N, C-alpha and C positions, 0 to 999 in steps of 0.2 A: 558419479555423484556430484551434483551442483553444490558449490560453496561460495558464499560471499563472505568476506571477512575484513575486519579493520585491524591494522598494526600500528599501535602507539599513535592512535588519531587524535590530534590536538585542534581543536575547532573553537572559534570565537565569534561573536557579533560584538562588532565595537570593542568594548573593553569587557564584555561578559563572556566568560568561558561556559561553552556547551559541552564540550568533552575534554578530558585531560588525560592524555596517554590511554586512550581507549583500545583495548584489543578484545575482540570478540568475534566468534565463528557463527555464522548463519548457514545452517545446512539443510539439505533435502529433506522433506517431510515435516519441516516446521512452519508453523504459523505464528508470526510474531506481532505482538501489539507495542507500539511506542505510547507511552502515557506520561502526561506531564501538564503542568499549568500552563496558561497563555504566556507566550513569551520565553519559554523555557528553551526554545531551539529544536523543536520537533521537525518542523518542516525543513529546516536548514540541515539538519542531520541526514534526513531523508534524501535531499538533493545532493548531498556529499556522497552518499552511498551510491547514488545514480550517477555520478561523475559530473554533475552539472554544477557543483560549487567546490571550490578549492580549500583544502584544509590547511592550517598554518604549519602543521608538521604531521608526519605519518602518512599512511597508505590506505586505500581501499583496494582490494584484489577480488577479482572474480575469476573463480577456477584457476588460481595461482598465477594470474596475469594482472598487472596494475591496470586498473580500469580506465585511468587517465590516458593510457597508450593503446587502448583498443581503438581500432577504427570505428567511426560513429555506426555504419551499418552493421558491423559485426556486434557492436555493443547492443544495438537495438534488436538483434535476433535473440540475444540471450537475456536481456533485461527491458522491462518496460515500466512506466511510470503513469499513474493516474494522478494528475495535478489536483490541488485543492479546489481550483475553479477553471473554468474554460471560457474562451473568447470566441464565440461563434460569429466571427466578422462577416464571413462570405456565405451567401445563399448556397444551401446544398440539401440534397435528400438525406434522409436518414441512412439508407443503404450505402450511398457514395461516401458519406463521413466514416462509417464503420469500415469500409473497404480501405480507408487510408491505413489501417492496422497492417495491412499486408505489404506495404511499401518496402520494408527492410528485406522482405523474402523475394522481391520482384526485380530482376535485374533490367537494364535499359532495353533488352532485346526482346522481351516478351511481355504480353499483357497479363492481367488476371485471368486465371483459368477456372473451370467449374469447381475444382477443390477450393480455391479461394473463396468463391462466391458461397459455397456451401458452408465453409467455415463461418463466414459473415452471417449467413442466415441461421445457423446454429447459436452464434454468439448473441444475436438479437432474441432468440428464442429463450435463451438462458436468463435474460433480463425482462422477458415479458412484453417484448416490443416487436415481435415478428409480424405483426398486422400494420406496423408503422413504416414499412420499408420506404415506401414512395412519399411519405409525408415530407414537407420541408422542415428543416430543423427549426426554423425561427416560428413554426407554429406549435411547438411543444412546450410544455411546463417546464419549470426548472428541474423538478424530479425527473421527469422523462429525458431532458438533455443529460442529466447525470448518469442515468442509465445508459444512454447512447454512448458517452465517453467510456463507461465500463465495457460495453460490448466491443467498442474499438481496441480496447486493451486485450480483451479475450480473444479477439481476430488477429492481433499481433501474435499471440500464443508464445511468449517468452517463457523459459523456465523460472525466472525470477520476477515476480511482481512486486513493485513498491507502490503503496496506495496512500495518498495524503488525504485522510478524512473521507473515506469512501462512502460514508453514510450521509454525507452533506445533501440537504434538500429531499432525503428519502423519508417516505411514511414508514411506519413501523413495521409493516409487512414487508416492504422491499428493502428494509435494513436487514431483516432476517433472512430473507432469500438470498440477497448478495453476499452477506458475509458466509451463510452456509455453502453457497457455491465455492468460494475461495477457500473455506475450510476443507471441503472435499478435495478441491485442485491441489492443495499442498500434499495431499496423500499420493498423488500420482507420482510415479518414478522420476526423479530428478527436479521436482518443482518445490519452490520456496515462496512465501510471501511474507512481506514486512509492512505493516500498516499503521499509520497514526490514527488513534481513536481518543475520543472524549469520554466515551461511555465505559467505565470499568466493567459493568456487568455484562455488554456485549463482548469485551475481551475474555471474561470468565467462561463465556458460554462458547466461543469459537476459536479461541487462540490456545496454542501450546506453551509459548514463551512470552516474556514481557520484558521491556525496558522502561525503568522509572527515571525520568530526567528531572532532578530535584533543583538544577540550576547551579550555577558557580562550578561547572564541571563534574559535579557530583553525579554518578549513574550507578542504579543497580540493575542487574539483568541475570536471567536465568529461566528455569521452567516456572510457568506461571503460578502453579500451586505453591512454590517455594518463595516466590517474590512478593505475592499479593497478601497482604495482611492489613488489618485495622490501624495498625500503629504507623505503617509506612504509608497508607493512604492519607492519614491525618497528616503526616509529615510533607507528603507530596503537595497536598491541595490546601494545607493551612486552614483546615476547618474540621469540626467533629464529624466522626463517621461512626456509623453503627452497622454491625454486621447481622444479617437475618439468614437463618438456615432452616430448611425443612426438607421433606422427602424430595421435593423437586429441586433442590440444590441450594446455592449460596447466592446472596446478593448483598452489595454494600450500599447504604442510603446515608444522606446527610443526617445528622442527629439533631440539628437545630429546627 
């Protein structure tokens, strides 16, 4: 069973606390949302979970190994990250970009094989871009490039996916499609997702667990149904919130 956990994690940005002795287990089958206002440290926390940012104190452990001690290639086989933005500096086709996700699995003595190419094609199909394989990346829209980045992560195929605002640049349909795909993926044996989201209602629809980053090191976490409430969201976002509920489910909207 895949497990990512923090142990007494103390994390700051400058003089501002993000987490204060945070101990939490993220386990297979879970789909986590990290929620909080701008500047609360969501991205920094996600980068720390990925081993790309050092904490002041404590550890992040992946399957009982300190993530900081895992070789880079081994870490990339087990954990992948979707960054908030991408820098598409070099000219490349869509398929060549997506194939980069296989690099952690390919040793220096072999090229990509048909299985690798099939996985890349399936990943493009999952985000609706299978017909764009030979397009140049710089001819795509921002939303299409975002979906290419998601397809690259799917081609990497790590058990743990960390996603920083995966719905950035996506229209409503593709937001729903992408989050539904990752929700389904988290139910596969050994798989786990942790994603930064700004839309509470998307978290309600697709996530099983949530972390609320209030600032100053104060964090609440647990099963989403127990963590999300009108009072907590008003405290989190510092604005009036109203809860709407009908036969289709629950939604939270600004009350002003």
